[in-house]
N, C-alpha and C positions, 0 to 999 in steps of 0.2 A: 504494500500500500504506500503510495506517495503521500507524504505528510502535507498538510495544508500549508505549513510554513515553506516547505520546499517548492510547492506549486506556485506560491506567490513570488518566490525568488526568480522564477523563470518565465512567468507570464500571468495571465488572468485566471483566477480561481472562480469558476462558475458554480453557484450553489442554488439551493431551493429552500424556502422557509416552510416549516411544518408546524401546524398549530394543534394537531390532535394526535393521540397516541395510537400508532399502529406499527408494530415491528415489521409486518409484511410490507407496508408502504415504505418504510425506511430502507428495507432491503431492495425493493424495486427501484428506488431512487438511485441507489448505488449501481444496480445492474444496467440501468438505462444510460449511465455515463456521467451523472453529476459528479463534480469534483469534491463536493462537500455538501452538508445540509445543516440547517439551523433548527435546533429544538427551541421553540419559542414559549417560554414560561411567562412572559409579560402579557401576551395576548392569547396564548394557547391554553389547552386543557390537559396538560400532562400531569399525572400524579408522580410521586417519587418512584413507584414501581414501574409506571409506564415509561419514565425516562430511562430507567435501568434496562428495561426490555429493548428500548430503542437502541441503546449502545451495543447490546449483544447482537442485534440484527445488523447494525452498521459494521461491526467487526467482521461478520460473516461475508458482507458484501465489499469490504475494503473501502468503506466510506467514512472519512473523518467527520465528526460532528462538533459543531460549536453550540453553545447554549446561551440564550438570552435570558438571564435570570429576571425575576420580577422586580428586583431592586439591586442597589449596590451594597446591601448588607453582607458582611463577611460570611454569615451562615448560608445565605443564598448562593454566594459564589462557590464556597467549598462544597456544597451539595452537588453542584454540577461537575466540579473537577474530580471529586471522589468517584463519580460514576465512570470517568475516563474521557471527559471532554478534551478536545484539542485546545480549547480556550473558551473564554467568555466574551460576549458582546453586551456591554452594560449600557442600559438606556439612560438618557437624560443626565449626561455628565456636563457640568457647568463650569468647573474651576480646576486649576492645576492641582490644588490640594485634594479635591475629590478623586482625581485621576491617580494621584500618588497613593491614596488610601486603597484604591482598587488594586493597584500593583502589589501593595503589601499583602492584600488578602489572597492574591493569586500565587505569590512566590513563597517558598520556604526560606528559612534562615540560610544565609545571611542577607538575602534580598528582601525578605518579607516575614510575615508572621502567620502564614497559612497553617491551620490546624493539621497536625501530622497524624493521620489515621493510617495504620499499616495493615489493617485487615479489610480495607475497602477494595472495590473492584479495580480501581486505577493502579493499585499496588499489587495486583495479582492475588488479592486476598491474603497477602503475607506469605504465600508459599514460596520457599527458597528465595526470599527477598534479599537483595543486596541493597541495603538502605541507602548507603552513600551514593550508589549509582542511580537509584530511583530519584533521590532528591536532586541530584545534579541534572538528570535528564528532564525532570519536571520544570526546573528553573530555566533551563535552556530552551525548551520547546513549547511550553504553554503560552498561548497567544492572548494578549490583552487588547481587546478592541473596545473603544469608547465611542458612544454615540453623541454626536453634536446635533442637537435638535431643538435648542431653545435660544432665546436672545442672548442670555448670559454666556452660554457655551460658544455661541458664534463670536461674541466679543472677545472671548478668551482662547480661541482655537489655537493660536500660535503657542501660547504657554502650555496648554493641555497637551498638544502634540509633542512638545519638547520634554515632557516628563520622562525620565529614564524608565524603561520597561513598558511604555505604551508602544504597541506595535502598529495599530491601525486607528486612524481617525475616520470614523464612519459618519457620513453626512446622511441624516435621516430626513428625506425630503418631505414626507407628509406632515410630521410634527413640526418641522422647521417652517414650512409654509403656513401652518396654522399659527405658530408663534409670531410670525411676521404679519399676521392679519389677513392672509389670503389663502384659506385652507384648500389644498389640492390644486391651486393654480400654479403649476410648475413651469409654465411657459412665460410668465411675467419677466420682462427684461431686468427689473430691479431685483427680483428673486434670483435669477440666474447670475447676476453680478455678485451677489452675496455668496452663492454656492461656489462660484469660481474663485472668489477671494479665499474661502475656507480651504479649498483644495490646495491653492497656492501656498497658504501659510503652513499647512501640514507638510507639504513636500519640502518647503524651505527648512523645516525642522528635521528633515531626514526620516519622516514617518510615512508609512504606507497609507493609502486611502481606500475607502470602500463606500458603496451605496447600494440601494435596492429599489426595485420598481419594475415597470413593464420593460419590454425590450428596447423601446426608444429611449427611455430614461437611463437604463443601464448602459446603452451605447454612448450616450452623452457623458456619463460618468467615466467610462473607459477612455473616451477621448480626452478627458481631463486628467487621466493618469490612474484611475482606480484599478486596483489589482484584486480586490475582494468584493464580489458582486453576487447578488442573488435576486430571484423573483419568487413570487408566491406559487404554491402548488396550483391554486385556482388560475393563476396567470398562465401556467403551462397547459392546464387541462382545457380551459375555455376554448381557445382557437381550434384545437384538435377535435374537441367534441362538436363544435358548431359546424366545422367542415364536414365531419362524418354525417351528422344529422342532415345537413343541407344536401349532401350527395344521395341520400335515400329518398328525398322528397321530390322525385320526378316520376312521370308516368312510365310505368314499366310495361313490357309485353310478355304475355304468358308463352310457354313453349309452343302452344297451338296457334299463336298469332293474335290472340284476343288481348285487347288493351285492358290493363289492370288499373283502375282509377287510383289516383294518389289519395291517401288518407290524411 
């Protein structure tokens, strides 16, 4: 399995956001070719068991999983990481101090203060555990993604992106457009200028960028330099479903030549 971090070193990592618990669906997302998937606990319906089952399925399909916790609380962050997440994508990050606290919650000593559970799934349940190697690998590979989606975060994006340990500054278009007074109006020139400024500030700090949305918005983000992108499962399903349904709604002819009315 190619790690998400390695994927972003060499190109764009294309993912899908999941809001309900189905290990079969997680496995399918890996098999159809997504580079990674997001387990969404902010807007989704995952229980603790559902999240763990998702990780078991993801491992079977070679699919790295990120988790968006419901908040930046350390207990919410560590619950995701102990299941085996590649990293966390934390919503509504507004200041450098908040970003630094998230890094500390993600990293073990000496980089942070993440709770050290050695019997959890991420540590192989403690079986034949090389603790020093496990800690070193977790500190090196675990991804910290912070969402910029409020006025305060937008004003502080350069300082947030410069926090040591922050890997990705993620521009959340829907909440950011709402915060700026124009919910969902992503085509506004003044909104686009703010988005482009945020991307530029993050890149100037040496930090990767990401965003999510439909294909057109994601393409725009990639053109601005995003390496970490995803769309919703509904966004993938809708066009394929509608194309299939439309293709069935034509007058067909029976084997005997009789016209079969469209229903």
